DRENKOLVEX-235162 format. One line per 3 residues: number of its first residue (from 0); their letters; for each residue y, x, z of C-alpha. Coordinates in nm, 4 decimals, padded with zeros to 6 digits, m for minus. Last residue first. Layout:
BEGIN
NUM	a	Y/X/Z  ...
This chain:
BEGIN
625	ale	11.9851/08.4375/07.6198  11.8683/08.3320/07.9613  11.7321/07.9800/07.9610
622	yge	11.9330/07.7224/08.1490  11.8246/07.5571/08.4712  11.4663/07.5801/08.5901
619	rpp	11.1564/07.7775/08.5037  10.8578/07.7504/08.7354  10.7785/08.0885/08.8877
616	nmv	10.5415/08.3342/08.7202  10.4431/08.5781/08.9931  10.4241/08.9497/09.0457
613	hte	10.3330/09.1028/09.3790  10.4791/09.3365/09.6348  10.3680/09.3480/09.9968
610	dsn	10.6275/09.4481/10.2555  10.4960/09.1755/10.4887  10.8273/08.9921/10.4507
607	dlv	10.7777/08.9489/10.0788  10.8695/09.1711/09.7856  10.8515/08.9618/09.4721
604	tve	10.8433/09.0909/09.1150  10.9262/08.8025/08.8839  10.7671/08.7191/08.5521
601	gsd	10.9124/08.4417/08.3332  11.0232/08.6994/08.0772  11.3825/08.5754/08.0935
598	gla	11.6071/08.7561/07.8480  11.6683/09.1235/07.7815  12.0411/09.0718/07.7259
595	rgl	12.0665/08.8643/08.0427  11.9162/09.1484/08.2424  12.1604/09.3911/08.0834
592	asv	12.4559/09.1782/08.1950  12.3338/09.1202/08.5522  12.2281/09.4812/08.6011
589	tfi	12.5696/09.6039/08.4856  12.7552/09.3588/08.7120  12.5578/09.4746/09.0155
586	rpy	12.6038/09.8472/08.9515  12.9730/09.8164/08.8667  13.0379/09.6069/09.1803
583	lre	12.8302/09.8119/09.4250  13.0860/10.0789/09.5142  13.3624/09.8263/09.5812
580	yyw	13.7218/09.8620/09.4694  14.0335/09.7582/09.6552  14.3859/09.6328/09.5962
577	lka	14.6102/09.4343/09.8302  14.8121/09.1778/09.6412  14.8935/08.9410/09.9281
574	fyf	14.5303/08.8810/10.0268  14.2783/09.1083/09.8568  14.2992/09.1704/09.4903
571	gip	14.0047/09.3423/09.3324  13.9375/09.5365/09.0151  14.0316/09.8871/09.1261
568	sce	13.7680/10.0576/08.9090  13.4344/10.1979/09.0139  13.2093/10.4399/08.8256
565	vhr	12.8387/10.3750/08.8930  12.7683/10.2531/08.5387  12.8968/10.5865/08.4125
562	nre	12.5542/10.7482/08.4516  12.5767/10.8738/08.0924  12.2795/10.6616/07.9845
559	vas	12.4186/10.3760/08.1907  12.7546/10.3971/08.0134  12.5799/10.4127/07.6778
556	vlw	12.4010/10.0885/07.7607  12.7355/09.9295/07.8543  12.9190/10.0404/07.5400
553	elg	12.6273/09.9281/07.3201  12.6312/09.5927/07.4984  12.9988/09.5558/07.4187
550	kta	12.9366/09.6272/07.0502  12.6445/09.3849/07.0509  12.8496/09.1093/07.2154
547	apq	13.1383/09.1590/06.9735  12.9098/09.1554/06.6699  12.7082/08.8585/06.8052
544	les	12.9950/08.6197/06.8662  13.0177/08.4886/06.5087  12.6495/08.3965/06.5243
541	kdt	12.7038/08.1338/06.7923  12.3569/08.0849/06.9379  12.4352/08.3978/07.1353
538	tal	12.6440/08.1981/07.3842  12.5195/08.3360/07.7161  12.5370/08.6807/07.5581
535	lte	12.9137/08.6380/07.5358  12.9394/08.5775/07.9100  12.7160/08.8691/08.0057
532	val	12.9104/09.0994/07.7771  13.2445/08.9944/07.9276  13.1241/09.0476/08.2836
529	ate	12.9672/09.3848/08.2002  13.2834/09.5020/08.0271  13.4973/09.3938/08.3222
526	evs	13.2950/09.5831/08.5822  13.2291/09.8950/08.3747  13.5974/09.9418/08.2967
523	seg	13.7474/10.0242/07.9590  13.9832/10.2970/07.8396  13.9316/10.5324/08.1292
520	ngg	13.9493/10.4844/08.5047  14.3053/10.4190/08.6023  14.5127/10.5498/08.8867
517	dgs	14.7974/10.7944/08.9147  15.1320/10.7484/08.7497  15.2484/10.5992/08.4239
514	rqq	15.1791/10.2427/08.3230  15.0633/10.1298/07.9802  15.0957/09.7553/07.9910
511	frn	14.8041/09.5563/07.8621  14.8066/09.3937/07.5193  14.8315/09.7508/07.3898
508	sgr	14.4562/09.7800/07.4315  14.2596/09.8687/07.7384  14.3807/10.0534/08.0414
505	ggw	14.0669/09.9265/08.2082  13.9527/09.5906/08.0815  13.6913/09.5362/07.8120
502	ggd	13.4445/09.7528/07.6266  13.3744/09.8288/07.2608  13.5822/10.1475/07.2354
499	anq	13.8551/09.9611/07.0471  13.8969/09.7218/07.3363  13.7774/09.3620/07.3237
496	hdi	14.0734/09.1309/07.3680  14.0192/08.9182/07.0577  13.6570/08.8531/07.1513
493	lwr	13.7448/08.7395/07.5022  14.0292/08.5193/07.3744  13.7968/08.3572/07.1186
490	igr	13.5548/08.2703/07.3959  13.8351/08.1097/07.5965  13.9602/07.9139/07.2955
487	gae	13.6109/07.7853/07.2268  13.5667/07.6859/07.5901  13.8981/07.4956/07.5833
484	dte	13.8020/07.3133/07.2632  13.4736/07.1895/07.4041  13.1442/07.2933/07.2479
481	lrg	13.0587/07.5225/07.5387  13.0516/07.2322/07.7857  12.6824/07.2208/07.8766
478	leq	12.7210/07.2706/08.2524  12.5749/07.6192/08.2503  12.7895/07.7299/07.9577
475	yal	13.1160/07.5828/08.0867  13.0487/07.7424/08.4255  12.9824/08.0779/08.2617
472	lvk	13.3071/08.0286/08.0680  13.5030/08.0090/08.3923  13.3659/08.3393/08.5210
469	atg	13.4267/08.5225/08.1945  13.7811/08.3886/08.1609  13.8749/08.4862/08.5155
466	yvp	13.7273/08.8343/08.5005  13.8780/08.9139/08.1609  14.2047/08.7429/08.2589
463	nae	14.2569/08.9896/08.5430  14.6103/08.9548/08.6765  14.8445/09.2418/08.7620
460	dth	15.1058/09.0409/08.5679  15.1529/09.3097/08.2996  14.7863/09.4039/08.3173
457	hqn	14.7050/09.7659/08.4004  14.6384/09.6940/08.7684  14.3669/09.4470/08.6747
454	gfw	14.3192/09.1726/08.9313  14.0667/08.9673/09.1224  14.1057/08.6940/09.3825
451	lpf	14.2895/08.4105/09.2106  14.1493/08.4262/08.8589  14.3664/08.3914/08.5455
448	wsg	14.2073/08.1915/08.2625  14.2368/08.2793/07.8956  14.3070/08.0582/07.5934
445	daq	14.6411/08.2081/07.4852  14.8366/07.9229/07.6471  14.6670/07.9899/07.9769
442	qna	14.4035/07.7489/08.1045  14.5171/07.5796/08.4242  14.5135/07.2178/08.3071
439	tlf	14.1731/07.2576/08.1467  14.0287/07.4151/08.4604  14.1700/07.1353/08.6776
436	rfg	14.0281/06.8705/08.4438  13.6934/07.0477/08.4612  13.7015/07.0338/08.8408
433	rgm	13.7905/06.6658/08.8427  13.4845/06.5952/08.6304  13.2755/06.8138/08.8570
430	aht	13.3866/06.6223/09.1663  13.3122/06.2875/08.9998  12.9623/06.3983/08.9056
427	vrr	12.9083/06.5206/09.2626  13.0254/06.1910/09.4128  12.8113/05.9944/09.1689
424	pra	12.4998/06.1697/09.2917  12.3237/06.3931/09.0404  11.9577/06.3135/08.9910
421	tgd	11.9378/06.3102/08.6128  12.1956/06.5804/08.5485  12.0558/06.8364/08.7883
418	ywa	12.2037/06.8705/09.1360  12.1161/07.2030/09.2989  12.2326/07.4485/09.0340
415	nla	12.5128/07.2142/08.9273  12.6722/07.2304/09.2711  12.6645/07.6102/09.2650
412	rma	12.8028/07.6274/08.9101  13.0821/07.3870/09.0065  13.1759/07.6012/09.3076
409	hat	13.1909/07.9142/09.0905  13.4115/07.7488/08.8285  13.6495/07.6247/09.0966
406	ldt	13.6697/07.9630/09.2693  13.7433/08.1434/08.9430  14.0056/07.8836/08.8465
403	gsr	14.1735/07.9038/09.1864  14.3139/07.6268/09.4047  14.6130/07.7289/09.6132
400	dfp	14.6047/07.9088/09.9447  14.6651/08.2532/09.7992  14.9873/08.1555/09.6261
397	lkg	15.1598/07.9494/09.8978  15.2144/07.5728/09.8953  14.8596/07.4516/09.8368
394	wgr	14.7059/07.4434/10.1829  14.5250/07.1117/10.1339  14.1676/07.2273/10.1771
391	cft	14.1155/07.5535/10.3602  13.9414/07.8805/10.2830  13.9525/07.9858/09.9201
388	pwg	14.0766/07.6849/09.7271  13.8754/07.4583/09.4930  14.0250/07.2667/09.2050
385	gds	14.0562/06.8953/09.1383  14.4294/06.8751/09.2158  14.3473/06.6888/09.5400
382	nql	14.1617/06.9953/09.6636  13.7853/07.0324/09.6871  13.6884/07.1556/10.0335
379	kll	13.4645/06.8626/10.1246  13.2349/06.9203/09.8280  13.1734/07.2816/09.9203
376	wrl	13.0830/07.2057/10.2814  12.8520/06.9253/10.1754  12.6676/07.1662/09.9451
373	gsq	12.6349/07.4231/10.2221  12.5185/07.1600/10.4712  12.2511/07.0468/10.2263
370	vse	12.1346/07.3980/10.1476  12.1001/07.5082/10.5078  11.9658/07.1712/10.6238
367	ssf	11.6721/07.1967/10.3881  11.6235/06.9137/10.1392  11.6741/07.1377/09.8389
364	tdq	11.4651/07.4134/09.9934  11.1533/07.3732/09.7817  10.9576/07.6953/09.8278
361	gtk	10.7655/07.7744/09.5082  10.9123/08.1156/09.4333  11.1703/07.9665/09.2003
358	rkw	11.2732/07.7160/09.4639  11.3467/07.9837/09.7222  11.5118/08.1869/09.4494
355	rla	11.7690/07.9098/09.4159  11.9094/08.0448/09.7438  12.1141/08.2949/09.5442
352	lla	12.3169/08.0169/09.3792  12.3898/07.8646/09.7201  12.4987/08.2059/09.8485
349	sst	12.7328/08.2584/09.5512  12.8977/07.9219/09.6084  12.9380/07.9883/09.9812
346	ddv	13.0851/08.3305/09.9102  13.3435/08.1997/09.6646  13.4314/07.8913/09.8689
343	dpv	13.5028/08.0579/10.2027  13.3489/08.0925/10.5473  13.5263/08.3448/10.7739
340	ggs	13.3970/08.6911/10.8619  13.5243/08.8642/11.1746  13.1898/08.8446/11.3545
337	ldt	13.0077/09.0563/11.0985  12.7690/08.9068/10.8429  13.0242/08.9584/10.5699
334	wgw	13.1861/08.7700/10.2815  13.1720/08.4320/10.4536  12.9191/08.1518/10.4180
331	ggp	12.9683/07.7787/10.4659  12.7750/07.5083/10.6499  12.9663/07.4357/10.9689
328	aag	13.3181/07.2888/10.9397  13.6144/07.5202/10.8934  13.8642/07.5285/11.1812
325	typ	14.0260/07.8294/11.0197  13.9791/08.0928/11.2901  13.7648/07.9108/11.5466
322	hrr	13.4949/07.8257/11.2897  13.3066/07.5029/11.3489  12.9506/07.6142/11.4155
319	rhq	12.6572/07.6946/11.1859  12.8090/07.9690/10.9727  12.5409/08.0895/10.7315
316	csl	12.4559/08.4570/10.7759  12.0955/08.3980/10.8888  12.0201/08.2364/10.5537
313	lwd	12.1298/08.5573/10.3814  11.8904/08.7641/10.5920  11.6088/08.5330/10.4860
310	igr	11.7031/08.5812/10.1220  11.7258/08.9574/10.1670  11.3830/08.9653/10.3292
307	vdv	11.2450/08.7704/10.0357  11.3268/09.0633/09.8076  11.3516/08.9212/09.4582
304	ydt	11.3046/09.0849/09.1205  11.3156/08.9540/08.7649  11.6568/08.7864/08.7511
301	lan	11.8233/09.0543/08.9615  12.1923/08.9648/08.9165  12.1807/08.6597/09.1445
298	ial	12.0220/08.8612/09.4250  12.2792/09.1375/09.3777  12.5748/08.8989/09.3845
295	ttn	12.4406/08.7251/09.6951  12.3889/09.0575/09.8711  12.7307/09.1916/09.7766
292	wta	12.9020/08.8799/09.9100  12.7078/08.8914/10.2363  12.7707/09.2641/10.2874
289	lnt	13.1383/09.2718/10.1932  13.2258/09.5449/10.4434  13.4692/09.6557/10.7137
286	dip	13.7829/09.5475/10.5302  14.0687/09.7372/10.3630  13.8846/10.0626/10.4260
283	wsg	13.9996/10.3173/10.6884  14.0535/10.6902/10.6535  14.0053/10.9888/10.8836
280	dpr	13.7419/11.1653/10.6722  13.4614/11.0516/10.9036  13.5600/10.6853/10.8565
277	vsd	13.7483/10.4701/11.1055  13.5914/10.1338/11.1896  13.5059/10.1834/11.5569
274	slf	13.8460/10.3190/11.6610  14.0306/10.0462/11.4751  13.8062/09.7798/11.6289
271	rlg	13.8599/09.9272/11.9770  14.2326/09.9084/11.9200  14.2029/09.5441/11.8246
268	rma	14.0014/09.4721/12.1381  14.2768/09.6316/12.3469  14.5521/09.4489/12.1620
265	vph	14.3859/09.1101/12.2072  14.3028/09.1826/12.5727  14.6738/09.2493/12.6522
262	etr	14.7196/09.6000/12.7858  14.9259/09.7056/12.4847  15.1606/09.4162/12.5570
259	gia	15.4901/09.6047/12.5918  15.6758/09.4455/12.3037  15.5950/09.7191/12.0512
256	slc	15.2324/09.7210/12.1603  15.1968/09.3544/12.0673  15.3539/09.4271/11.7294
253	mvv	15.1412/09.7339/11.6592  14.8188/09.5571/11.7571  14.8791/09.2456/11.5463
250	fst	14.9888/09.4470/11.2428  14.6837/09.6678/11.2825  14.4466/09.3707/11.2897
247	lpv	14.5929/09.2356/10.9649  14.5847/09.5778/10.7995  14.2301/09.6686/10.9181
244	ael	14.0592/09.3500/10.8030  13.7358/09.2389/10.9735  13.8889/08.8921/10.9220
241	ygg	14.0745/08.9693/11.2476  13.9092/09.2787/11.3898  13.8208/09.2741/11.7611
238	sap	13.4480/09.2880/11.6854  13.3910/08.9778/11.8987  13.6239/08.7756/11.6809
235	qmq	13.9912/08.7044/11.7611  14.0868/08.3445/11.6917  14.0736/08.2225/12.0517
232	elv	14.2621/08.5282/12.1773  14.5418/08.4918/11.9242  14.5677/08.1200/12.0047
229	rls	14.5991/08.2136/12.3718  14.8873/08.4420/12.2749  15.0500/08.1426/12.1053
226	gpi	15.0286/07.9431/12.4266  15.1771/08.2188/12.6431  15.4668/08.2900/12.4008
223	aan	15.5599/07.9278/12.3274  15.8060/07.8948/12.6186  16.0092/08.1889/12.4866
220	riw	16.0053/08.0347/12.1428  16.1285/07.6981/12.2646  16.3995/07.8517/12.4873
217	rll	16.5328/08.0684/12.2026  16.5303/07.7678/11.9709  16.7334/07.5717/12.2259
214	rns	16.9731/07.8609/12.2827  17.0473/07.9165/11.9133  17.1450/08.2836/11.8801
211	ppr	16.7876/08.3769/11.7941  16.6376/08.6751/11.9796  16.6264/09.0026/11.7824
208	hvf	16.3871/09.2580/11.9297  16.1890/09.0114/12.1386  16.1795/08.7405/11.8701
205	gaq	16.0865/08.9833/11.5933  15.7963/09.1157/11.7957  15.6881/08.7600/11.8791
202	gva	15.6856/08.6587/11.5121  15.4829/08.9644/11.4166  15.2240/08.8773/11.6802
199	vla	15.2057/08.5025/11.6197  15.2488/08.4777/11.2419  15.0254/08.7811/11.1977
196	pia	14.7462/08.6085/11.3916  14.8063/08.2903/11.1846  14.7441/08.4813/10.8610
193	ysv	14.4353/08.2983/10.7308  14.6126/07.9823/10.6218  14.8921/08.1560/10.4343
190	vpl	15.2285/08.2343/10.5887  15.5625/08.0494/10.5860  15.4064/07.7516/10.7660
187	gaf	15.5108/07.4118/10.6301  15.3697/07.2237/10.9290  15.1374/06.9906/10.7377
184	ryw	14.8682/07.2509/10.6718  14.8755/07.3587/11.0343  14.8080/07.0085/11.1669
181	aqp	14.4316/07.0470/11.2048  14.4927/07.3542/11.4208  14.6753/07.1502/11.6817
178	ica	15.0293/07.2849/11.7415  15.0653/07.6140/11.9288  15.0711/07.8272/11.6126
175	lef	15.4016/07.6595/11.5288  15.5649/07.8607/11.8091  15.5258/08.1703/11.5926
172	plp	15.8184/08.0594/11.3763  15.8610/08.3927/11.1911  16.2015/08.5623/11.1922
169	tvq	16.2975/08.7294/10.8607  16.3522/09.1024/10.9078  16.6740/09.2537/10.7713
166	dws	16.8574/09.1757/11.0971  16.6045/09.4021/11.2662  16.7528/09.7151/11.1083
163	irg	16.5643/09.9334/10.8615  16.3745/10.2653/10.8787  16.3673/10.2727/11.2579
160	ala	15.9871/10.2869/11.2666  15.9687/09.9483/11.4392  16.2025/09.8129/11.1720
157	lnt	15.9744/09.9483/10.8978  15.6703/09.7843/11.0559  15.8653/09.4581/11.0826
154	lip	15.9606/09.4838/10.7143  15.5948/09.5238/10.6220  15.4909/09.2394/10.8557
151	vaf	15.7605/09.0167/10.6962  15.6523/09.0836/10.3351  15.2806/09.0306/10.3998
148	tkd	15.2387/08.6666/10.4877  15.6002/08.5740/10.4125  15.5141/08.3946/10.0875
145	vgy	15.8429/08.2758/09.9374  15.8564/08.5687/09.6978  15.5927/08.8347/09.7554
142	rrr	15.7015/09.1095/09.5155  16.0668/09.0062/09.5235  16.0959/09.0680/09.8972
139	ved	15.9308/09.4094/09.8719  16.1428/09.4879/09.5653  16.4608/09.4183/09.7588
136	idg	16.3536/09.6694/10.0215  16.3599/09.9643/09.7780  16.3638/09.8929/09.4036
133	qrq	16.0751/10.1001/09.2684  16.2855/10.4106/09.2029  16.4149/10.4001/09.5601
130	vsq	16.0598/10.3581/09.6868  15.9510/10.6740/09.5013  16.2497/10.8839/09.6113
127	ear	16.1691/10.7976/09.9719  15.8074/10.9014/09.9142  15.9129/11.2367/09.7686
124	ala	16.1318/11.3026/10.0705  15.8537/11.1987/10.3074  15.6023/11.4332/10.1448
121	ath	15.8514/11.7217/10.1633  15.9356/11.6502/10.5272  15.5719/11.6579/10.6332
118	aaa	15.5675/11.8524/10.9598  15.8937/11.6968/11.0761  15.7591/11.3487/11.0092
115	cgs	15.4501/11.3961/11.2256  15.5675/11.1908/11.5239  15.3167/10.9209/11.4338
112	lql	15.5909/10.6585/11.4064  15.7714/10.8370/11.1223  15.4609/10.9247/10.9208
109	aai	15.3323/10.5683/10.9637  15.6636/10.4159/10.8545  15.6643/10.6239/10.5353
106	alf	15.3041/10.5215/10.4677  15.4000/10.1547/10.5105  15.6882/10.1991/10.2657
103	tts	15.4562/10.3556/10.0083  15.2030/10.0762/10.0548  15.4643/09.8100/09.9865
100	vns	15.6503/09.9861/09.7037  15.3450/10.0367/09.4880  15.1875/10.3550/09.3572
97	fsr	14.9180/10.3025/09.0991  14.5648/10.2778/09.2295  14.2672/10.5123/09.2046
94	dtd	14.2927/10.6587/09.5562  14.3274/10.3042/09.6829  14.6223/10.0887/09.7946
91	gwg	14.8672/10.2976/09.5962  15.0921/10.5602/09.7477  15.4187/10.7070/09.6320
88	gds	15.5508/11.0518/09.5477  15.4965/11.0300/09.1717  15.1958/11.2627/09.1961
85	nqh	15.0219/11.0184/09.4292  14.9840/11.0936/09.7995  14.6179/11.1267/09.8905
82	evl	14.6252/11.4502/10.0950  14.9318/11.3346/10.2857  14.7671/11.0051/10.3720
79	whv	14.4383/11.1649/10.4792  14.6194/11.4115/10.7075  14.8181/11.1285/10.8648
76	ggr	14.5001/10.9319/10.9309  14.3239/11.2275/11.0894  14.6284/11.3041/11.3019
73	ilq	14.6445/10.9479/11.4298  14.2711/10.9104/11.4914  14.2364/11.2480/11.6626
70	dfr	14.5414/11.1917/11.8838  14.4133/10.8536/11.9945  14.0730/11.0033/12.0696
67	rvs	14.2342/11.2703/12.2873  14.4264/11.0036/12.4779  14.0984/10.8257/12.5453
64	iva	14.0437/10.4836/12.3940  14.0480/10.1414/12.5551  14.1031/10.1768/12.9284
61	ata	14.2998/10.4962/12.8724  14.5444/10.3131/12.6475  14.7119/10.0929/12.9004
58	qvp	14.9517/10.3080/13.0960  15.2586/10.0978/13.0329  15.5968/10.1538/12.8739
55	hlr	15.7989/09.8310/12.8563  16.0279/09.8172/12.5562  15.8867/10.0746/12.3183
52	ggr	15.5165/10.0090/12.3505  15.2454/10.1861/12.5449  15.2944/10.5319/12.3989
49	sal	14.9539/10.5435/12.2393  14.9891/10.1806/12.1334  15.2816/10.2558/11.9050
46	sla	15.1014/10.5463/11.7412  14.7746/10.3569/11.7141  14.9425/10.0659/11.5357
43	sva	15.1400/10.2918/11.3015  14.8296/10.4971/11.2167  14.6300/10.1792/11.1506
40	tav	14.9032/10.0429/10.9223  14.9128/10.3630/10.7184  14.5356/10.4019/10.6940
37	sla	14.4901/10.0422/10.5848  14.7547/10.0763/10.3142  14.6131/10.4088/10.2020
34	sss	14.2800/10.2344/10.1555  13.9313/10.3809/10.1516  13.7173/10.2070/09.8952
31	leg	13.4676/09.9463/10.0084  13.1048/10.0406/10.0570  12.7908/09.8398/09.9931
28	twh	12.6062/09.6344/10.2518  12.3111/09.5126/10.0433  12.0198/09.3200/10.1944
25	gdp	11.6473/09.3956/10.2263  11.5998/09.4863/10.5913  11.6072/09.8609/10.5207
22	dre	11.9482/09.8386/10.3468  11.9462/09.8124/09.9717  12.1285/10.0699/09.7572
19	all	11.8040/10.1934/09.5985  11.7608/09.8489/09.4462  12.0873/09.8925/09.2569
16	dar	11.9892/10.2337/09.1166  11.6467/10.1077/09.0203  11.8092/09.8129/08.8408
13	ame	12.0462/10.0388/08.6494  11.7673/10.2689/08.5361  11.5387/09.9769/08.4524
10	yat	11.8140/09.8128/08.2507  11.8918/10.1295/08.0576  11.5227/10.1779/07.9766
7	qlr	11.4882/09.8176/07.8599  11.7947/09.8498/07.6360  11.6607/10.1692/07.4800
4	dhd	11.3213/10.0080/07.4304  11.4833/09.7037/07.2692  11.6879/09.9059/07.0184
1	im	12.0405/09.7659/07.0063  12.1132/09.5236/06.7247
């Protein structure tokens, strides 16, 4: 076993590092990785807007951003792209990602539209060779299948850059955005629930450049332009950034600019968002921030420390009105406190788990409207298959609208935290039973679970079974289901897939594909190792698990001692297979795992709103930490 003093020292180092990342008001903002995909789409959007659109040139840009500012943003983005081209000629979504055909194509389009192609002929030639090796346009279509959410915007961007012809771009039925929002899930939309802005803007660009031959359809789509533009306006947040996401906002701006609508309020607010969100080095992240998500994760990881200011900040982030973007009822939380955030299951579950601190510090919030509306919100989103989706109930046709095992496990943990077994309403018991049936039905043949929102770029399917299996098993542990066959198979999978160095994930063992090119972060990753260790430590009553857990813990403690616990890996999927990494993930996951290893002392350091710190012994609830 690891020496207790050594473990305690590692924990205190990791905890101090995490606490140092707090903002002055007690929450965590974090920092998302810069994204070549975001940079490329932003450069294309700014380039098209700077010349007012191809069809109807207008003098619109001066009202939004000065001409000099446009030039700075475009040239800064191009410089960043060229400096971060991978050795194989392509681009990955982050500076630690393998090249992929989508991002490489978008970078090619950006260099063409920016007018900088002549200055970077060598980079373009290498990029063209890269996409040819990866399968060219056919690979883009294969990568996303029936989901048009990202494939059609990519092809549209390429058509606008003159790289392909418009007859290679699938038309999008933007007129469907004009039907009542509650009907969207019945309309058979070719895009996911959160991509309506892309449906409208990209669809209109395709319609203008290649009108349908059918006169009736042409009349319908022409008549739907004003109404669908109003939908764009209604959905756009105050920041101007749809979902606070640079790619989605950029696609909207570039398409409106390409049809002479740079002066439209949606495009102008989108341009302001792009100008406001650029980084000093000329890059853009995939999203502005994950402040709410990071704060809930940090609060849940710190079992012996709570900053009441962070809890109060979290309560202020709850959505209390029906959301104009998805039509979601009040009560949920999104990933950020910014106006572009949208309530979702993962963030709402994590927020409800974090709010348990109110009870632990003697403030009973179970009957509070915040908790009750959050619990109601979760229950209402459960799908008919028993699982929980991300944003909207009933959108099960496309990949990122379906129920997810990680989301389902998280929702069940949140419900269980507030409804103990003796006082659990029948509706909640029924929901959990359906949730377990969903998890059983979606366990892989080898015993693992694939998550919906997180990936491992070294895995053959770009899935992350370490993340998914760990998250599902935590739900089995907290709900007393560890003795089930599916839990046993999941635990066995985790043990069998421990790397030779003692960690998990990363390039890992030969069960994961060994891919050439840039990217990667060593044999194992901090994030996945910490998740696996925390899960195994939750089942330390099983003696056969102790060797694997101890070996993993040794890897994690050594990582802290070498300051490797701050190293990030591309562990995240965003929508449509967009990769990112987050600076706080390895820190948070390390603190959570080491805290579980030390156990629950019953003492909690509390920083209250008067900036006074004191130690208290809160009443214990839920399961005991191992």
